[in-house]
LUMMI-780298 format. One record per atom (N, C-alpha, C): residue in one letter; z, y, x; atom name. Coordinates in pm, 1 decimal. Atoms other than C-alpha are relative to their C-alpha. Layout:
<recs>
+------+----------+----------+----------+------+
: type :       zz :       yy :       xx : atom :
+------+----------+----------+----------+------+
:    A :        Z :        Y :        X :   CA :
...
+------+----------+----------+----------+------+
</recs>
This chain:
<recs>
+------+----------+----------+----------+------+
: type :       zz :       yy :       xx : atom :
+------+----------+----------+----------+------+
:    X :    -60.8 :     94.1 :     25.3 :    N :
:    X :   6945.5 :  12503.6 :  13087.2 :   CA :
:    X :    -16.9 :    -23.2 :   -151.8 :    C :
:    X :    -38.0 :     -5.9 :    206.0 :    N :
:    X :   6995.8 :  12354.0 :  12673.4 :   CA :
:    X :     54.4 :   -122.7 :    -13.5 :    C :
:    X :   -112.0 :     91.5 :     62.8 :    N :
:    X :   7274.3 :  12141.0 :  12560.7 :   CA :
:    X :    -79.2 :    -58.0 :   -109.6 :    C :
:    X :     76.5 :     57.1 :    114.2 :    N :
:    X :   7149.4 :  11889.3 :  12340.5 :   CA :
:    X :    152.2 :    -21.9 :   -122.3 :    C :
:    X :   -129.8 :     23.5 :    161.9 :    N :
:    X :   7333.1 :  11801.4 :  11957.6 :   CA :
:    X :     92.0 :    -45.6 :     39.1 :    C :
:    X :   -131.5 :    100.2 :     -8.8 :    N :
:    X :   7678.5 :  11629.6 :  11993.3 :   CA :
:    X :    -44.8 :    -38.7 :   -107.3 :    C :
:    X :    -14.3 :    116.1 :     70.0 :    N :
:    X :   7631.7 :  11298.9 :  11806.9 :   CA :
:    X :     74.5 :   -109.6 :    -10.5 :    C :
:    X :    -59.6 :     97.6 :    -16.4 :    N :
:    X :   7851.3 :  11065.8 :  11718.5 :   CA :
:    X :     -3.6 :   -142.6 :      4.2 :    C :
:    X :     48.4 :    134.9 :    -54.5 :    N :
:    X :   7839.0 :  10700.0 :  11829.0 :   CA :
:    X :    123.4 :    -82.6 :    -70.4 :    C :
:    X :    -82.8 :     69.8 :     97.7 :    N :
:    X :   7964.1 :  10440.0 :  11571.7 :   CA :
:    X :    -57.4 :   -144.6 :     98.9 :    C :
:    X :     17.1 :     96.2 :      5.0 :    N :
:    X :   7965.2 :  10096.0 :  11694.1 :   CA :
:    X :     -9.4 :   -126.2 :    -63.7 :    C :
:    X :     26.0 :     94.5 :    126.9 :    N :
:    X :   7869.9 :   9799.0 :  11508.4 :   CA :
:    X :    115.2 :    -91.2 :     -6.6 :    C :
:    X :    -88.5 :    132.8 :    -14.1 :    N :
:    X :   8134.9 :   9558.9 :  11617.6 :   CA :
:    X :    109.2 :     -4.9 :    -62.9 :    C :
:    X :   -118.6 :    -35.4 :     80.4 :    N :
:    X :   8394.9 :   9517.8 :  11385.4 :   CA :
:    X :    148.4 :    -27.1 :     92.1 :    C :
:    X :    -97.4 :    -40.6 :   -110.4 :    N :
:    X :   8728.1 :   9644.9 :  11532.9 :   CA :
:    X :     80.7 :    -95.2 :    -76.2 :    C :
:    X :   -118.2 :     83.5 :     -7.4 :    N :
:    X :   9030.2 :   9406.8 :  11536.8 :   CA :
:    X :    110.8 :     84.9 :   -137.1 :    C :
:    X :   -116.4 :    -42.7 :     84.5 :    N :
:    X :   9264.0 :   9512.7 :  11217.0 :   CA :
:    X :    128.8 :    -36.1 :     39.3 :    C :
:    X :   -126.2 :    -23.0 :    -49.6 :    N :
:    X :   9618.3 :   9611.6 :  11313.8 :   CA :
:    X :     96.0 :     63.3 :    -61.9 :    C :
:    X :   -101.0 :    -91.2 :     36.5 :    N :
:    X :   9952.5 :   9712.5 :  11213.4 :   CA :
:    X :    133.5 :    -22.0 :    119.5 :    C :
:    X :   -103.0 :      7.0 :   -154.2 :    N :
:    X :  10216.0 :   9810.8 :  11459.9 :   CA :
:    X :    119.7 :     91.7 :    -52.9 :    C :
:    X :   -106.7 :    147.3 :    -17.4 :    N :
:    X :  10536.6 :   9795.0 :  11483.4 :   CA :
:    X :      8.2 :    -79.9 :   -112.1 :    C :
:    X :    -73.4 :    100.6 :    100.3 :    N :
:    X :  10648.6 :   9492.8 :  11319.7 :   CA :
:    X :     69.3 :    -79.4 :     85.2 :    C :
:    X :    -88.4 :    -63.1 :    116.3 :    N :
:    X :  10912.4 :   9459.3 :  11257.3 :   CA :
:    X :     32.7 :    157.3 :     32.9 :    C :
:    X :    -26.5 :   -120.8 :     21.8 :    N :
:    X :  11012.8 :   9813.7 :  11173.2 :   CA :
:    X :     91.5 :     60.3 :    -90.4 :    C :
:    X :   -114.3 :    -77.8 :     70.1 :    N :
:    X :  11253.7 :  10071.6 :  11039.7 :   CA :
:    X :    -79.8 :     63.5 :   -148.6 :    C :
:    X :     78.6 :    -76.4 :     96.2 :    N :
:    X :  11015.6 :  10146.2 :  10759.8 :   CA :
:    X :   -157.5 :     61.0 :    -35.2 :    C :
:    X :    133.1 :    -33.6 :    -41.1 :    N :
:    X :  10685.1 :  10308.9 :  10920.8 :   CA :
:    X :    -51.8 :    -97.9 :     95.9 :    C :
:    X :    104.4 :     71.1 :    -28.3 :    N :
:    X :  10404.3 :  10103.7 :  10977.3 :   CA :
:    X :   -123.2 :     80.4 :     11.8 :    C :
:    X :    136.4 :   -122.1 :    -15.3 :    N :
:    X :  10055.6 :  10234.9 :  11134.8 :   CA :
:    X :    -90.2 :   -134.2 :    -16.9 :    C :
:    X :    184.2 :    145.6 :     22.2 :    N :
:    X :   9710.2 :  10014.0 :  10982.3 :   CA :
:    X :    -86.4 :     51.2 :     66.0 :    C :
:    X :     87.9 :    -41.1 :    -56.9 :    N :
:    X :   9462.2 :  10024.9 :  11227.2 :   CA :
:    X :   -142.8 :    -43.1 :    -55.1 :    C :
:    X :    146.4 :     73.5 :     59.7 :    N :
:    X :   9096.6 :   9958.2 :  11033.1 :   CA :
:    X :   -117.6 :     84.6 :     19.5 :    C :
:    X :    163.0 :    -74.2 :      1.8 :    N :
:    X :   8735.7 :  10057.8 :  11036.3 :   CA :
:    X :    -45.5 :    -63.7 :   -101.3 :    C :
:    X :     58.7 :     47.0 :    132.9 :    N :
:    X :   8534.3 :  10016.2 :  10705.2 :   CA :
:    X :    -99.3 :    160.4 :     24.0 :    C :
:    X :     91.4 :   -114.2 :    -91.2 :    N :
:    X :   8177.4 :  10226.5 :  10703.2 :   CA :
:    X :     18.9 :     74.7 :   -154.1 :    C :
:    X :    -79.2 :   -150.6 :     69.8 :    N :
:    X :   8205.0 :  10576.8 :  10552.0 :   CA :
:    X :    -16.6 :      4.2 :   -151.5 :    C :
:    X :     -0.6 :     15.1 :    139.6 :    N :
:    X :   8268.1 :  10665.2 :  10201.6 :   CA :
:    X :     44.7 :   -137.7 :    -68.3 :    C :
:    X :    -81.3 :    192.2 :     76.6 :    N :
:    X :   8426.1 :  10262.6 :  10129.1 :   CA :
:    X :     88.8 :    108.8 :    -31.7 :    C :
:    X :   -188.8 :     56.1 :     49.3 :    N :
:    X :   8791.4 :  10255.3 :   9921.7 :   CA :
:    X :     15.6 :   -112.8 :     47.6 :    C :
:    X :    -86.4 :     94.9 :    -28.0 :    N :
:    X :   9024.5 :  10096.0 :  10107.8 :   CA :
:    X :    101.4 :    -38.8 :    -81.2 :    C :
:    X :   -114.7 :     10.5 :     95.0 :    N :
:    X :   9265.4 :   9974.8 :   9857.5 :   CA :
:    X :     92.9 :    -45.3 :     84.8 :    C :
:    X :   -116.2 :     83.8 :      1.1 :    N :
:    X :   9627.6 :   9873.2 :   9986.0 :   CA :
:    X :    109.3 :      7.8 :    -71.6 :    C :
:    X :    -58.5 :     52.9 :    149.7 :    N :
:    X :   9794.8 :   9700.6 :   9799.5 :   CA :
:    X :    158.1 :    -32.5 :     90.2 :    C :
:    X :    -87.2 :     46.1 :    -64.3 :    N :
:    X :  10197.0 :   9622.7 :   9929.1 :   CA :
:    X :     66.6 :   -105.7 :   -125.2 :    C :
:    X :    -84.7 :     74.4 :     77.2 :    N :
:    X :  10408.9 :   9328.8 :   9778.6 :   CA :
:    X :     84.9 :    -60.8 :    123.4 :    C :
:    X :    -88.9 :     90.8 :    -66.9 :    N :
:    X :  10746.8 :   9198.5 :   9801.7 :   CA :
:    X :    -18.3 :   -102.1 :     -2.4 :    C :
:    X :     56.3 :     61.0 :     26.1 :    N :
:    X :  10760.6 :   8902.0 :   9872.3 :   CA :
:    X :      6.8 :   -106.3 :   -124.5 :    C :
:    X :      5.7 :     96.4 :    149.0 :    N :
:    X :  10823.3 :   8727.6 :   9538.7 :   CA :
:    X :    -92.5 :     17.1 :    -33.5 :    C :
:    X :    174.0 :    -24.7 :     33.9 :    N :
:    X :  10462.6 :   8859.1 :   9476.1 :   CA :
:    X :    -15.4 :    135.6 :   -105.6 :    C :
:    X :     30.2 :    -82.2 :    136.6 :    N :
:    X :  10563.6 :   9181.7 :   9266.5 :   CA :
:    X :    -29.8 :    125.2 :     80.8 :    C :
:    X :     92.1 :   -165.7 :   -117.7 :    N :
:    X :  10334.2 :   9527.7 :   9396.7 :   CA :
:    X :     88.6 :    113.5 :    -38.4 :    C :
:    X :    -30.3 :   -124.5 :    -11.3 :    N :
:    X :  10521.9 :   9782.9 :   9507.9 :   CA :
:    X :      4.2 :    116.3 :     25.5 :    C :
:    X :     59.2 :   -123.3 :    -51.5 :    N :
:    X :  10340.0 :  10057.5 :   9677.2 :   CA :
:    X :   -191.7 :    -51.3 :    -49.2 :    C :
:    X :    172.9 :      3.2 :    -26.3 :    N :
:    X :   9925.3 :  10085.0 :   9650.3 :   CA :
:    X :    -74.2 :    150.4 :     29.7 :    C :
:    X :     92.3 :   -187.8 :     -5.9 :    N :
:    X :   9730.4 :  10382.3 :   9792.8 :   CA :
:    X :   -156.1 :    -44.5 :     65.6 :    C :
:    X :    111.8 :     48.4 :     -1.4 :    N :
:    X :   9399.1 :  10403.9 :   9820.2 :   CA :
:    X :    -58.8 :    127.4 :    178.6 :    C :
:    X :     48.0 :   -101.9 :   -131.0 :    N :
:    X :   9187.0 :  10579.2 :  10178.4 :   CA :
:    X :   -177.9 :    -25.5 :    -28.8 :    C :
:    X :    150.2 :    -31.9 :    -16.2 :    N :
:    X :   8840.9 :  10703.8 :  10185.0 :   CA :
:    X :     28.6 :    -40.9 :    186.2 :    C :
:    X :     52.5 :     16.9 :    -92.5 :    N :
:    X :   8700.3 :  10540.6 :  10501.4 :   CA :
:    X :   -136.6 :     99.5 :     47.2 :    C :
:    X :     90.1 :    -68.3 :    -98.6 :    N :
:    X :   8489.8 :  10732.1 :  10748.5 :   CA :
:    X :    -73.7 :    -32.6 :     63.9 :    C :
:    X :     86.8 :     56.6 :   -125.9 :    N :
:    X :   8287.0 :  10515.2 :  10956.5 :   CA :
:    X :     85.6 :    -29.1 :    116.8 :    C :
:    X :    -74.2 :     12.4 :   -100.3 :    N :
:    X :   8509.2 :  10542.1 :  11225.5 :   CA :
:    X :    152.1 :    -50.3 :     -5.1 :    C :
:    X :   -129.0 :     49.4 :     -0.6 :    N :
:    X :   8839.6 :  10394.1 :  11333.8 :   CA :
:    X :    103.6 :     99.6 :    -41.3 :    C :
:    X :   -115.6 :   -105.6 :     57.6 :    N :
:    X :   9131.4 :  10562.9 :  11123.9 :   CA :
:    X :    126.2 :   -110.6 :     12.9 :    C :
:    X :   -125.8 :     75.7 :     77.6 :    N :
:    X :   9470.3 :  10473.6 :  11084.7 :   CA :
:    X :    114.0 :     72.8 :    -76.7 :    C :
:    X :    -53.0 :     24.0 :    109.1 :    N :
:    X :   9694.4 :  10485.6 :  10804.8 :   CA :
:    X :    163.4 :    -22.2 :     20.6 :    C :
:    X :   -107.4 :    -24.2 :     35.6 :    N :
:    X :  10048.2 :  10563.3 :  10763.0 :   CA :
:    X :     36.1 :   -112.0 :   -144.9 :    C :
:    X :    -50.9 :     20.3 :    122.7 :    N :
:    X :  10217.1 :  10283.1 :  10550.3 :   CA :
:    X :    155.6 :     15.7 :     17.4 :    C :
:    X :   -145.0 :    -72.0 :      1.6 :    N :
:    X :  10597.6 :  10430.4 :  10467.8 :   CA :
:    X :     78.4 :    -67.0 :    -95.3 :    C :
:    X :    -92.1 :     42.8 :    108.7 :    N :
:    X :  10854.0 :  10181.4 :  10329.3 :   CA :
:    X :    155.5 :     20.1 :     53.7 :    C :
:    X :   -153.8 :    -37.0 :    -61.0 :    N :
:    X :  11164.7 :  10365.9 :  10469.3 :   CA :
:    X :    114.7 :     61.4 :    -66.4 :    C :
:    X :    -76.1 :    -83.8 :    100.7 :    N :
:    X :  11274.9 :  10487.6 :  10182.3 :   CA :
:    X :     91.9 :    -98.0 :    -63.7 :    C :
:    X :    -69.9 :    154.0 :     47.5 :    N :
:    X :  11592.5 :  10256.9 :  10049.0 :   CA :
:    X :    -22.9 :    -37.4 :   -178.9 :    C :
:    X :     41.3 :     89.6 :     83.1 :    N :
:    X :  11423.7 :  10161.2 :   9748.9 :   CA :
:    X :    -49.9 :   -124.2 :     17.9 :    C :
:    X :     63.6 :     93.9 :    -56.8 :    N :
:    X :  11230.9 :   9954.0 :   9966.8 :   CA :
:    X :     41.7 :   -134.6 :     91.7 :    C :
:    X :   -154.2 :     92.8 :    -87.3 :    N :
:    X :  11520.6 :   9669.8 :  10057.2 :   CA :
:    X :    -65.8 :    -49.9 :    126.8 :    C :
:    X :     61.1 :    106.2 :   -153.6 :    N :
:    X :  11490.3 :   9495.8 :  10430.3 :   CA :
:    X :    -76.8 :   -152.7 :    -57.9 :    C :
:    X :    127.2 :    159.3 :     41.2 :    N :
:    X :  11260.2 :   9178.2 :  10442.0 :   CA :
:    X :   -138.8 :      7.8 :     34.8 :    C :
:    X :    135.9 :     14.8 :    -56.4 :    N :
:    X :  10958.3 :   9071.5 :  10439.6 :   CA :
:    X :    -89.8 :     23.2 :    -88.2 :    C :
:    X :     89.3 :    -59.1 :    117.5 :    N :
:    X :  10621.1 :   9254.5 :  10256.1 :   CA :
:    X :   -122.5 :   -104.4 :     53.8 :    C :
:    X :    174.4 :     49.0 :    -32.6 :    N :
:    X :  10249.4 :   9137.0 :  10218.8 :   CA :
:    X :    -76.6 :    150.6 :    -33.9 :    C :
:    X :     83.8 :   -121.2 :     -0.1 :    N :
:    X :   9979.5 :   9382.1 :  10255.6 :   CA :
:    X :   -114.0 :    -42.5 :    -21.5 :    C :
:    X :    137.1 :     87.8 :     40.9 :    N :
:    X :   9653.9 :   9266.4 :  10100.4 :   CA :
:    X :    -89.9 :    182.5 :     14.1 :    C :
:    X :    119.8 :    -91.3 :    -16.5 :    N :
:    X :   9328.7 :   9515.1 :  10207.9 :   CA :
:    X :    -94.0 :    -27.9 :   -102.9 :    C :
:    X :    131.0 :    -18.4 :     60.2 :    N :
:    X :   9066.7 :   9550.1 :   9974.7 :   CA :
:    X :   -133.9 :    -18.2 :     67.4 :    C :
:    X :    107.0 :    -64.1 :    -71.7 :    N :
:    X :   8712.7 :   9518.1 :  10094.2 :   CA :
:    X :     22.2 :   -118.2 :    161.6 :    C :
:    X :    -45.9 :     77.6 :   -136.5 :    N :
:    X :   8851.5 :   9276.7 :  10356.3 :   CA :
:    X :     63.7 :   -161.4 :    -36.2 :    C :
:    X :    -92.6 :    164.8 :    -15.9 :    N :
:    X :   9015.8 :   8879.1 :  10390.8 :   CA :
:    X :    150.8 :     66.0 :     61.7 :    C :
:    X :    -90.0 :    -21.4 :    -77.3 :    N :
:    X :   9292.5 :   9059.7 :  10555.9 :   CA :
:    X :    132.2 :    -14.7 :    -77.2 :    C :
:    X :   -145.2 :      5.8 :     93.8 :    N :
:    X :   9658.0 :   9018.2 :  10454.6 :   CA :
:    X :     90.5 :    -14.4 :    113.5 :    C :
:    X :    -87.8 :    -31.5 :   -122.4 :    N :
:    X :   9923.8 :   9137.2 :  10697.0 :   CA :
:    X :    157.2 :    -70.1 :    -50.8 :    C :
:    X :   -129.9 :    -12.8 :     62.4 :    N :
:    X :  10311.0 :   9030.0 :  10677.1 :   CA :
:    X :     93.0 :     93.9 :     56.5 :    C :
:    X :   -132.7 :    -80.6 :    -31.0 :    N :
:    X :  10571.3 :   9308.8 :  10710.2 :   CA :
:    X :    135.1 :      7.7 :     44.0 :    C :
:    X :   -100.9 :     17.6 :     46.6 :    N :
:    X :  10882.8 :   9269.3 :  10836.0 :   CA :
:    X :    120.0 :    131.7 :    -19.4 :    C :
:    X :   -116.5 :   -156.1 :    -27.5 :    N :
:    X :  11155.9 :   9616.6 :  10765.5 :   CA :
:    X :     91.0 :    -94.0 :      2.7 :    C :
:    X :   -132.1 :     35.6 :    -14.2 :    N :
:    X :  11447.0 :   9583.7 :  10922.2 :   CA :
:    X :    140.7 :     69.6 :    -67.4 :    C :
+------+----------+----------+----------+------+
</recs>
């Protein structure tokens, strides 16, 4: 007998973008999927529109999880907006 080469399977169905837990004390998980090599730009705004954090992640083509860390005391409790480049997704985050 002989084993075949292991190959990854990527489904073409779009996954639902997800942020959890929400509300949180400051640590949020973002679940996403984009084509391999694409750059996902995550921008976080305070409710008044002020940009408070930005991070870039290179996509692998598979479902990924990114951590959004707003646990530092410099980030006040309240509502934040997360905008993702490459998609029309915007999420509301509630920091306790």
